C-alpha positions in Angstrom: -92.5 17.3 68.2 -89.1 18.6 67.2 -86.2 16.1 67.8 -83.3 17.1 70.0 -79.7 16.6 69.0 -79.3 13.8 71.6 -81.7 11.6 69.5 -79.7 12.1 66.3 -77.2 9.6 65.0 -74.9 10.4 62.1 -72.6 7.9 60.3 -69.7 10.0 59.1 -67.1 8.8 56.6 -63.8 10.5 55.7 -61.3 8.5 53.7 -58.3 10.9 53.7 -56.5 13.6 55.8 -58.3 16.6 54.2 -61.7 15.0 54.7 -60.7 14.1 58.3 -59.9 17.7 59.1 -63.2 18.9 57.7 -65.1 16.1 59.3 -63.7 17.1 62.7 -64.8 20.7 62.2 -68.4 19.6 61.2 -68.6 17.3 64.3 -67.6 20.2 66.6 -70.4 22.3 65.1 -73.0 19.6 66.0 -73.3 19.4 69.8 -74.8 16.3 71.5 -75.1 14.4 68.2 -74.0 10.8 68.3 -71.3 10.1 65.7 -70.1 6.7 64.4 -68.1 5.9 61.3 -64.6 6.3 59.8 -62.1 9.0 60.3 -58.5 9.8 61.2 -56.8 11.5 64.2 -58.7 14.8 63.8 -62.1 13.2 64.0 -60.8 10.9 66.8 -59.9 14.1 68.7 -63.5 15.3 68.1 -64.8 12.1 69.7 -65.1 9.5 66.9 -64.0 5.9 67.3 -63.1 4.9 63.8 -64.3 1.6 62.4 -60.8 1.1 60.9 -57.7 3.2 59.9 -58.4 5.6 57.0 -55.1 4.6 55.5 -56.9 1.4 54.3 -59.0 3.5 51.9 -56.8 6.5 51.2 -55.9 5.4 47.7 -55.9 7.5 44.5 -55.4 6.6 40.9 -57.1 4.0 38.7 -54.3 1.4 38.8 -53.4 2.2 42.4 -57.0 1.4 43.4 -56.9 -1.9 41.4 -53.8 -2.9 43.4 -55.7 -2.4 46.6 -59.0 -3.9 45.4 -59.2 -6.7 47.9 -58.7 -4.4 50.9 -61.1 -1.8 49.5 -63.8 -4.4 48.8 -63.5 -5.8 52.3 -63.7 -2.3 53.9 -66.7 -1.3 51.7 -68.6 -4.4 52.9 -67.6 -3.8 56.5 -68.8 -0.2 56.3 -72.1 -1.2 54.7 -72.7 -3.7 57.4 -71.9 -1.1 60.1 -74.3 1.4 58.5 -77.1 -1.2 58.4 -76.5 -2.1 62.0 -76.3 1.5 63.3 -79.4 2.7 61.4 -78.3 6.4 61.4 -80.5 9.3 60.5 -77.8 10.6 58.1 -74.9 9.0 56.3 -72.4 11.9 55.7 -69.6 11.0 53.3 -66.7 13.4 52.8 -64.7 13.3 49.6 -63.2 9.8 48.7 -65.8 9.6 46.0 -65.3 6.0 44.8 -65.5 4.6 48.3 -68.4 6.8 49.4 -70.5 6.1 46.3 -69.9 2.3 46.6 -70.9 2.3 50.3 -74.1 4.3 49.7 -75.2 2.3 46.7 -74.8 -1.0 48.6 -76.7 0.4 51.6 -79.5 1.6 49.4 -79.5 -1.7 47.5 -80.3 -3.6 50.7 -83.6 -1.8 51.0 -83.3 -1.8 54.9 -82.9 1.9 55.7 -86.1 3.7 54.5 -85.6 6.9 56.5 -81.9 7.5 56.4 -80.7 10.4 54.3 -77.4 10.3 52.3 -75.4 13.5 52.1 -72.0 14.1 50.5 -69.4 16.8 51.0 -67.0 17.8 48.2 -68.4 17.8 44.7 -66.5 15.4 42.4 -64.6 17.3 39.7 -67.1 16.6 36.9 -65.9 19.8 35.2 -62.5 18.0 34.8 -63.6 14.4 34.1 -67.0 14.8 32.4 -70.6 15.6 33.4 -71.8 11.9 33.4 -70.4 11.5 36.9 -72.8 14.3 38.1 -75.8 12.2 36.9 -74.5 9.2 38.8 -74.1 11.2 42.0 -77.7 12.5 41.6 -78.9 8.9 41.5 -77.1 8.0 44.7 -77.1 11.0 47.1 -79.9 13.1 48.5 -77.8 16.3 48.9 -74.4 17.6 47.9 -72.3 20.2 49.7 -70.0 21.8 47.0 -67.2 24.2 47.7 -67.8 26.6 44.7 -70.8 28.2 43.1 -69.7 27.2 39.6 -70.0 23.5 40.6 -73.7 23.7 41.5 -75.3 23.7 37.9 -73.5 20.4 37.0 -75.6 18.6 39.7 -78.8 20.6 40.0 -79.6 19.9 36.4 -80.0 16.2 37.4 -82.1 17.0 40.4 -79.5 16.8 43.1 -79.9 19.5 45.7 -76.6 21.2 45.9 -75.4 23.8 48.4 -72.3 26.0 47.9 -70.4 26.4 51.2 -67.0 27.8 50.2 -63.7 26.0 50.6 -63.2 24.9 54.2 -59.4 25.3 54.1 -59.9 29.1 53.8 -61.5 29.1 57.3 -58.9 30.3 59.9 -55.9 30.6 57.5 -56.0 34.4 57.9 -54.4 33.9 61.3 -51.3 32.5 59.6 -49.6 35.3 57.9 -46.3 34.7 56.1 -43.5 36.4 58.0 -40.1 37.7 56.9 -37.8 35.5 59.0 -34.2 35.4 57.7 -34.2 31.6 57.9 -35.1 30.3 54.5 -37.3 27.2 54.8 -38.1 24.9 51.9 -41.1 22.8 52.8 -41.5 19.5 51.1 -45.0 17.8 51.1 -45.1 14.4 49.6 -48.8 13.9 50.2 -51.0 12.2 52.8 -51.5 8.9 51.0 -48.8 6.2 51.2 -49.0 5.6 47.5 -48.1 9.3 46.9 -45.3 9.4 49.5 -43.6 6.3 48.1 -43.4 8.0 44.7 -42.5 11.5 45.8 -40.2 11.0 48.7 -37.3 9.6 46.5 -37.9 12.6 44.2 -37.6 15.0 47.1 -34.5 13.2 48.3 -32.7 13.8 45.0 -34.0 17.3 44.8 -32.5 18.2 48.2 -29.2 16.6 47.1 -29.2 18.6 43.8 -30.0 21.9 45.7 -27.2 21.4 48.3 -24.7 20.5 45.6 -25.7 23.6 43.7 -24.8 25.8 46.7 -28.1 26.1 48.5 -26.5 24.9 51.8 -28.1 27.5 54.1 -31.6 26.4 53.5 -33.6 24.4 56.0 -35.8 21.6 54.7 -39.0 20.6 56.5 -41.5 17.8 55.8 -44.9 17.9 57.5 -46.1 14.3 58.2 -49.5 12.7 58.9 -50.5 9.7 60.9 -50.7 7.4 57.9 -47.1 8.1 56.6 -45.2 9.4 59.6 -43.3 6.2 60.5 -42.5 5.5 56.8 -41.0 8.9 56.3 -39.0 8.8 59.6 -37.4 5.5 58.4 -36.8 6.7 54.9 -34.9 10.0 55.7 -32.4 8.1 57.8 -30.5 7.5 54.6 -30.5 11.2 53.5 -27.3 13.1 53.6 -29.1 16.4 54.3 -31.9 15.4 56.7 -35.1 17.4 56.8 -36.9 18.3 60.0 -40.1 16.4 60.4 -43.2 18.3 61.8 -46.5 16.6 62.5 -49.5 17.8 60.5 -51.1 19.7 63.4 -48.3 22.3 63.2 -48.2 22.5 59.4 -49.7 25.9 59.2 -47.0 27.4 61.4 -44.5 25.7 59.0 -46.2 27.1 55.9 -46.3 30.6 57.3 -42.5 30.4 57.7 -41.9 28.8 54.3 -39.9 30.5 51.7 -40.7 28.1 48.9 -42.9 24.9 49.0 -42.6 21.8 46.8 -45.8 19.8 47.2 -47.9 17.0 45.9 -50.9 18.0 43.9 -53.9 18.2 46.3 -55.4 20.2 49.1 -52.1 21.4 50.4 -51.5 23.4 47.2 -54.8 25.2 47.9 -53.8 25.9 51.5 -50.5 27.4 50.3 -52.3 29.5 47.6 -54.6 31.0 50.3 -51.6 31.7 52.5 -49.7 33.3 49.6 -46.7 31.0 49.7 -44.7 30.5 46.5 -45.2 26.9 45.5 -44.2 24.3 43.0 -46.7 21.5 42.4 -45.5 18.0 41.5 -47.1 14.6 41.1 -46.1 11.1 40.1 -48.5 8.3 39.4 -48.6 4.9 37.7 -47.7 5.7 34.0 -50.9 4.1 32.8 -52.9 6.3 35.1 -51.1 9.4 33.7 -51.8 8.3 30.2 -55.6 7.8 30.9 -55.7 11.1 32.7 -54.3 12.9 29.7 -56.9 11.3 27.5 -59.9 11.9 29.8 -59.1 15.1 31.6 -60.8 18.2 30.2 -58.6 20.8 32.1 -55.0 22.0 31.7 -54.0 22.0 35.3 -53.9 19.9 38.5 -53.7 22.5 41.2 -56.9 24.3 42.2 -55.7 27.8 42.2 -54.6 27.4 38.5 -58.0 25.9 37.7 -60.0 28.6 39.4 -58.0 31.5 37.8 -57.6 29.7 34.5 -53.9 30.4 34.3 -50.6 29.0 35.6 -49.9 30.6 38.9 -48.2 27.7 40.6 -45.8 25.9 38.3 -46.7 22.2 37.8 -44.4 19.3 37.1 -46.4 16.2 36.6 -45.5 12.6 35.6 -42.1 12.4 33.8 -41.7 16.1 34.0 -41.3 15.9 37.7 -37.5 15.6 38.0 -35.1 17.0 40.6 -33.4 19.2 37.9 -36.7 20.7 36.8 -37.8 21.4 40.4 -34.5 23.0 41.2 -34.6 25.2 38.0 -38.1 26.6 39.0 -37.0 26.9 42.6 -34.1 29.1 41.6 -36.5 31.3 39.6 -38.7 31.7 42.7 -35.8 33.2 44.6 -35.8 36.1 42.2 -37.6 39.2 43.7 -39.5 40.0 40.5 -40.8 36.4 40.0 -41.9 36.2 43.6 -43.6 39.5 43.5 -45.6 38.5 40.4 -46.7 35.2 41.9 -47.8 36.8 45.2 -49.9 39.4 43.3 -51.6 36.6 41.4 -52.3 34.7 44.6 -53.8 37.8 46.2 -56.0 38.3 43.1 -57.3 34.7 43.7 -58.4 35.4 47.3 -62.0 36.2 46.4 -62.4 32.7 44.8 -62.1 30.8 48.1 -64.8 31.9 50.4 -68.6 31.9 50.3 -69.8 35.3 51.8 -67.2 35.0 54.5 -69.1 32.1 56.3 -67.7 29.0 57.9 -68.3 26.0 55.6 -68.4 23.5 58.5 -71.0 25.6 60.2 -73.1 25.9 57.1 -73.0 22.1 56.6 -73.8 21.3 60.2 -76.7 23.7 60.4 -78.2 22.4 57.1 -77.9 18.8 58.2 -79.6 19.4 61.5 -82.4 21.3 59.8 -82.9 18.4 57.3 -83.6 15.8 60.0 
């Protein structure tokens, strides 16, 4: 007899803001299913009571992870214990690859859950870091939901069933069209992880000072914040001469639609801005040793997804020691020139076809497939 959704339990894990947003969308597509697990405010709004704050596991970078090893180890054990106690039908992990893989490996190692299936959303960037990671994922997970068609062969060659669903951030962004307001907003996004914010906020502070001293006094500066960093940013900007307006993440798309130029951390936000056709500068700062290892190991030229997908520089990138206030201001000044803006917008429009999968809703595709697999 076919099971009803009311008998289905899913342990869902999202370890950062972008995963939390997608997790909430997936949850809302699966009516009457019981959800337990880890998530942020978006998943809480969808009905999840998180095991612990996602800020505890939202860490990126080799040496940054090492610095938080004790907390991460404790949270992995706590999560494994919770999965074994709950005995879910499916463990659904979203991004946060290191944490997700560690949890699933330890759950499987226990040998307790014989019928539970382990699915993962967001393919690790094996095309950037090396194909060996694909083989490791195939040994741990039962199914993978990838965003792009080109990612599938990396995993299917090792026997991991992989479904391409399109990038979820493209869903609904058509409603936010850039407008032509006279007010010129420069949006600053220092990231969603505390480790990112602590490195980028001082850079943005100096950038604003340089811009204002260079005569850009009529610009408005806005910083979207998330639950994990909101309080820290509020306290930090108290010392700024030119104070930016803080807007909570739920209203970020309205801010982006009104943005003249964005300066953002490398990550999901750069993809959102590419889809919305907002001129953007991508910056990132990490532990110097992490940067060095990335240069040695990375097999790609760029950090931002639109550049990777189009195999060219569309969004200028300033990474590591190249991310200076002066460099940001120089590029920003270029992006005020009509010709430069026109060329970038044309490139972004050409990239539109790369983001979607037959115009379907990724969260809906994932939800329906999960339910049909139980």
